[in-house]
N, C-alpha and C positions, 0 to 999 in steps of 0.2 A: 504494500500499500504506500502511496506517495506520502512523504512527510508533510506536505502542505495540507493534507486532509485531516491532520491531527492538530487542532487548535492548541496554542500555548496558553491554556488557562492559568492564571496566577494562582488560583486556589481550586481544589476539587469541589465537586458538588457537595453541598452540605447535608443532603438527605441520605437515607440508608443506602450504602453501596450495593449495587445489584450483585446477587450471587446466583447466576442462572444455572439451570440444570444442564447436564451433559447433552450436547446436541443443540442447545438453544443459543450458544455463543459461537463466535467465530472460530474459537479453538477450544478443544476439550483435552484436559490433562488427567490421566489416570495415574494414581500413586499407590504402588504396592508397598505396604508397610510390613516389614519383616520383624518378628518379635525381637525386643530389645533395641529397636531403632532409636535414633536420636530425634527427640521432639524439636530441638533447636533447628535441625536440618529441615524438618517438615515445615515449620513456620517460615523459615527463610525462603523456602521454595514457593510457598503459596502467597505470602504477603505481597510481593510485588505484583502478582496477578490480581489480587483483590483491589489493591490501590489503583491499578490501571483501569479497572472497571469504574472507578469513581470519576474518571475524567471524560465521561460522555456516554458510553454505551457498553453493551455486554460483549467484551472482547474475549474473556476467558471463563471457562467453567472447569470444574474439577470434581473428581470422585475418588474416595479412599477405598482401597481394596485390601483384603487379607487372603491368605491361601484358602481358607475355608469359609469366609464370610463372617466369622466371629470377630469380636473386638480384639484388639491387639494391645499388649502392655509395652510401653516404651521403656527405655533404659532408666528413666527416672521413676518408674513404678506407676505412672499414670496410664489408665486404661482408656483407649480411644475406640469409639464405635466406627464402623466402616459402612460403606454403602452396598458392597457386593463382594462376592468371591472372585478371585483372580480369573478363574477359568470360565466364569459366567457373564462377565461384563465385556462390552466392546472396549478395545484398548483406547480408542480415540486417536487424536493426532500424535500424542506423546504419551508413552508409558514409562514412568520413572519408578525406579526401585530405590527404597531407602532402607538401609540396614546399618548396624553398628557392631555391637558385640555378637560373637558367635554367628556370623552371617549365614553359614551353611547348615546350622544345626537343625533347622526345620524345613529346608528347601528340598523338594523332591524332583525326580526326573520329569514328572508331569508338569511341575511349575516351570521348569526350564523349557519344556516343549511349548508352553503358552507364550513365553517370551520370544522364542523362535518363530512361532506362528504370527505373532503381532508384527515382528520385523518383516516377515515374508509378505504380509499384507500391506506394507508401506508405512507402518507407524514408525516414528522416531522412538528409539529405545535408549534409555539412559539409567545411570546409577550414581548414587552419591554416598560418600563415606567409604564403607567397605563393600558396597553393592557391586563395584566392578569385578570382584571375585565371582559373584553369581553370574554376571554377564559373560565373563571369560569362560567359565565352566559350561556355559550354554553355547559356546562357540560364536559369540556375537561381537567379539572385539578383535578378530583377526585383521591385520593391516591397519590398526587404529593406534593413535596416540592416546594414552589413558592417564587420567588424573584421579587420584584417590587420596584418602587420609594418609598423612606422612607416616604414621605409626605402622601402616600396613604395607608400605612400599617394599621393605626387605623381603617379606613373605611373598608378595606378588611377583617380584623379580625372580625369586627362587623357583616358584612354581610355573611361571610363564615367561621364561627368558626370551622368547621370541616376540613378545609384545612390548612395544616401546612405552616406557613410563615417562610421563611429562612432569616437569617441575612446576607447571602452572597450577593454579588453584582449580581451574576447570578447563575442559576441552569441549568446544562447541563445534562439532562437525555436522555434515548434512543429515546423517541418519543416526549418529551416536552422540550422546552427551554423557560425560563423566565429570565428577568433581570431588573435592576433598570433604565436602559436607560443611555444616555450619553456615557462616556468612557467604561462603562461595556460592551457595544457592541463590542469594540475592543477585550477585553479579551475573550468574548464568542466565537468570530470568530477565534481567535488565538487557542483556545482550540479545536475547530473543525478541524482546519488545522493540529494541532499536532496529534489529534486522527487519522486522515486519512492519513497523510503524514509524521508524525514524528516531533520531536522537532527542527531539523535542519532548516526546512522551516519556522516553526512558529517563531523561534527566529530571522531568517533573516527578516521576515516581520515585527516583532516587532522593530527591529533595524531601518528598513527603515522608519517606522512611528515615530521614536524617542519616543517609548513607552516602559516603563519599567514595566514588569509584576510583580505584588506583590500579596501576599496572602490576603484573605479577612481579616484575623486577623491583618496583618500589616497595611492594609488600614484603618481599624477602629481605631487602636491605633494612627496612624498618624493624622487622622481627629480629634479625641478626644483631642489629645495633642495640636493641633493648636488652637482648640476652647477654651481650658481651660488654656492655657499657662499664661495668665496675670491676672487670677482671684485668689483671696485668697482661700486657701484650704477650709476654712469653708463655703464659698459661693458655691464652687463646690459640697461639701457634701450636702448642703441644696438643690441645684438644683436637685441632684440625688434623694433625698428623695421626692421632689415634683413630679419629672417625674415618680417615681414608685407608686405614689398615686394620679393619675389624676382622677381615677374613684370614689374615696372616699376621698374627700379633708380632710387633716389633719388641725387642728387649728394651727396657726402660733406659739403660745407658745409651742405646742408639737414639732414642727420642731426645735425651738430653743433649747429645752431640748435634742433632739436627736443629735444635732451638738455641744452641750456644749457651747452655746453662749447666751448672754442676748439678749432680743428682741431689745433693744435700739441699741446695737452694731451691730447686724445682719442687722437692718434697715439702719444703717449708711453705712455698707459695700455694701448692695444692691443698695442704692441710688447712691453711688460713682461709682459702676460698670455699672448700667443700667438706672439710673435716675428714678427708681421705688422702692417702698417699697417691701418687701417680699410678702405681701398680693397682691399687684397690679401685681407683676410678676407671682405669682401662678395663679391668676385669668386669666391672659393673656395666660398662657400655656394651661389651661383647655379650654378656648374659642377657641384657635387655634386648639386643638384636636377636638373639636366639629365641627369646620368648615371643617376639613378634612373629618370627618365622613359624614357630610351632603352633601358635594360636590361630594363625590366619591361612596357613598353607597345608598341603598334604605331605609335607616332607617328613621323613622318619627322623627320630631323635639323632641318629648317627649323622645324617645329612645336615641337620641344623647345627650340630656341634662342629663339624668340619667347616661349614660355611662361616662360622664365627671364630675360626682359628684354634679350636680345641682338638688336639690329636689324641688325647687320652679320654676315653668315654667316662671312665670312673671319676676322674677329676672333674669333668664337666658336670656330671650328675650330682656330685657332692656340693659343688659350688652353686649350682642351680637350686638345689633343695634349700641350702642355707639362705639364699637371697629371696626366694619366692615362697618358701614354706611348703612346697610340693615337688614331686619328682617331675622331670621334663615329660615323661610319658603321660602323666595326668593332664598337663597342659595340651599335649598333642591330641588327646582323646576328645576334648571339648570342641564343639563346633565342626567336627569332621565325622559325622555319624555314618557316612557312606563307606568309610574305609574298612577293609577286612582285617582280621587279626594279624595276618602276615605282613600288613603294611605298617603296623605299629612298632616303633623302635623300642629298645630295651629301656628299663628304668635307669 
């Protein structure tokens, strides 16, 4: 639609914003809520559409779906009623999947078939937060650049090495939409609004939501600056080296050499900043990486250990148990209900 057809109203209509039914608006969005989904992500996805409707007419309708048509409990414990079951509702123009914790715990082969069918019939299919795992396992992300929550990136790369992972907060392609969740949903929907109706409406919706659109590079730089503001430069450099070598751990003396600092001085700086020695901090980073891989992928325990630089499985298991209070095999079992016993790694 031409941008000139969307007036630049200084204020939205004061009356009740229209919430049209599916099929009664220019666009219909179906949202499949997977148990333990992020409610913040849901709201950030829908609010730009609601606000856009306040600026003149029924542009967007939406419906909430669950696998069986029953209410879904979000990660914050709030129970959300839905409009229909996934397999019984028409997908509409866009079928979005929202998941967070244990994304695959309740997803069945039949659910993935519904996603493939929607895509085959021309619907855009997307996923936010950890939902790209569901789309990838349905075979819908081949030859795509994928954005997802940063915590899940290591596991996604481990399980789907052939799929390109984007550093952007969201990827808006012609037929596939993926994003990291949270506020990224606002930016994704604003881009859709701008694509179809021009920047005037998108900017008006952004102002109404008190949301400033920034580039991915600006967002990364701001986040990095906030995280590193109060740390000594040598500590920041050491952390960057550790982060770059999670899969093949470097000896601490080598890290000290690379940052040009004595081990005694670097230990003093790390202890002051984190209450941990460089060795303890490095170990924690590698264990955290392993946990992400085990929680979100189908990797065996041995594979996750090797991916994080652990060559001795017994040492890895003891350290993992001490940090997280459970054996790595327990983490691997959650959210991966489709794996057989032979796929589970040892404790």
